[in-house]
C-alpha positions in Angstrom: -0.1 0.1 0.1 2.8 2.9 0.7 4.5 1.5 -2.7 1.1 2.7 -4.4 1.0 5.9 -2.5 4.9 6.8 -3.3 4.6 5.9 -6.9 1.5 8.2 -7.4 3.0 10.7 -5.4 6.0 10.6 -7.9 4.2 10.5 -10.9 1.9 13.6 -9.6 2.2 16.9 -11.7 4.8 19.1 -10.2 3.0 22.4 -9.4 6.0 24.7 -8.6 4.6 25.4 -5.1 7.9 24.4 -3.4 10.2 25.9 -1.0 11.6 28.5 -3.6 8.1 29.6 -4.5 7.0 30.0 -0.7 10.1 32.0 0.6 9.9 34.3 -2.8 6.1 34.5 -2.1 7.5 35.8 1.5 10.1 37.9 0.5 7.7 39.8 -1.6 4.9 40.2 0.8 7.5 41.9 3.3 8.4 44.1 0.4 4.8 45.1 0.3 4.1 45.7 3.9 7.6 47.8 3.7 6.6 49.9 0.8 2.7 50.2 2.3 4.3 51.8 5.6 6.1 54.2 3.7 5.1 57.9 3.9 2.5 57.0 6.4 2.6 58.1 10.3 4.1 55.6 12.1 2.8 54.7 15.6 5.8 54.7 18.3 5.1 53.9 21.9 7.5 53.8 25.2 7.1 51.9 28.2 8.4 52.5 31.5 7.3 50.3 34.2 3.8 49.4 34.0 3.5 52.9 32.1 3.2 53.0 28.2 3.3 56.4 26.6 1.6 56.2 23.0 2.6 58.3 20.2 4.2 61.2 21.7 3.7 64.0 19.2 3.7 68.0 19.1 1.8 70.2 16.6 4.0 72.9 14.3 3.9 76.4 16.0 3.7 79.8 14.1 6.9 81.9 13.7 7.7 84.0 16.5 5.8 82.2 19.2 7.6 80.7 22.2 4.8 78.4 23.6 3.8 74.8 22.0 2.2 71.7 23.3 3.0 67.8 23.3 0.3 65.4 23.5 -0.1 61.5 23.2 -2.4 59.2 21.6 -2.8 58.2 25.7 -0.8 56.9 28.4 -2.1 53.7 29.7 -1.2 52.5 33.3 -1.4 48.7 32.9 -0.2 47.9 36.5 -2.6 47.2 39.6 -1.4 50.4 41.4 -2.1 54.0 40.2 1.0 56.2 39.3 1.1 59.8 38.3 3.0 62.0 35.9 5.0 64.4 38.3 6.6 66.6 35.5 8.6 66.7 32.5 11.3 68.8 30.9 12.9 69.2 27.2 15.8 71.3 25.7 13.2 72.9 23.4 11.7 74.7 26.1 12.7 76.5 29.3 9.7 75.2 31.5 7.1 72.2 30.4 3.9 72.4 32.6 0.9 69.8 32.9 -2.4 71.5 31.6 -5.7 70.4 31.9 -8.7 71.5 29.2 -12.2 72.3 30.4 -15.4 73.7 29.3 -16.4 76.8 31.6 -19.9 77.5 29.9 -19.1 78.2 26.2 -15.5 78.9 26.6 -12.5 76.3 26.5 -10.2 77.0 29.6 -6.9 75.7 30.1 -5.2 75.4 33.7 -2.2 74.0 34.9 -2.2 71.0 37.1 0.1 69.9 39.6 0.6 65.9 38.5 -1.2 64.0 36.0 -3.1 61.1 37.7 -2.7 57.6 36.3 -5.1 55.1 37.8 -4.4 51.5 37.8 -5.3 49.7 34.6 -6.3 52.9 33.2 -6.0 54.8 29.5 -5.7 58.7 30.1 -6.4 60.9 26.9 -3.8 63.6 26.0 -5.0 64.4 22.5 -5.4 67.9 21.4 -8.4 69.9 21.1 -10.9 68.3 23.6 -12.6 69.4 26.7 -11.4 66.9 29.7 -8.2 66.2 28.3 -4.7 67.1 29.1 -1.5 68.2 27.4 2.1 69.3 28.1 2.8 72.9 27.6 6.0 74.0 26.5 6.9 77.2 27.6 9.7 79.9 26.8 11.0 77.8 23.6 13.9 79.3 21.9 12.4 78.7 18.3 9.1 77.5 16.8 8.4 73.6 16.0 8.2 72.7 12.4 6.5 69.9 10.7 8.9 66.9 10.5 10.9 68.1 13.7 12.1 65.4 16.8 12.8 66.3 20.0 13.5 64.4 23.4 11.1 64.8 26.2 11.9 63.5 29.5 8.9 62.2 31.7 9.1 61.9 35.7 6.7 59.3 36.8 5.8 58.9 40.8 6.2 55.0 40.5 7.6 54.4 37.3 10.4 56.5 37.4 11.9 58.5 34.7 11.7 58.0 30.9 12.8 59.6 27.8 10.4 59.7 25.0 11.0 61.2 21.2 8.3 63.8 20.3 7.3 64.0 16.6 6.1 67.3 15.4 3.4 66.8 13.1 0.3 68.7 11.6 -2.9 67.3 12.7 -4.9 65.0 10.1 -7.6 66.9 8.7 -11.0 67.0 10.5 -8.9 67.1 13.6 -9.8 70.2 16.2 -7.7 72.9 16.5 -5.9 73.5 19.9 -5.0 77.2 20.3 -2.8 78.4 23.1 
């Protein structure tokens, strides 16, 4: 019986789907994925202990302005204990403050807060343009931020410690709400 199966296998037409075809397909697939990724915004995140900082970004600033803002897609505390962001610093600004946006009647108000609370197993939004969100305010900048620039920002957490992240300066996507300072 085994000999009959072996002879049928030997006489079966060859389809060309051998190892070389599979490896070639894998290579072609990787090339296509790489090309699709070129020119698009790449997500980047950083982890420090249980805290994940997802996609830190800043928006371009106008010439002559000395303030800017840093946002994050989110900051997630994956741990079982709360943490908080205590401070931040960067070489592009003399000071960095944690700010909270809140509606006061029909007016959006921005105010400095001492820390950013990060409850256990929670995600905190730091996106631009919305009430109830936070951002990091860059004060006394030496020069404006331009689309495509990148800079380092150091974040200090109460429990997770200190983590340096790379901030990308990018124009918000069309339809994203504006955030004026």
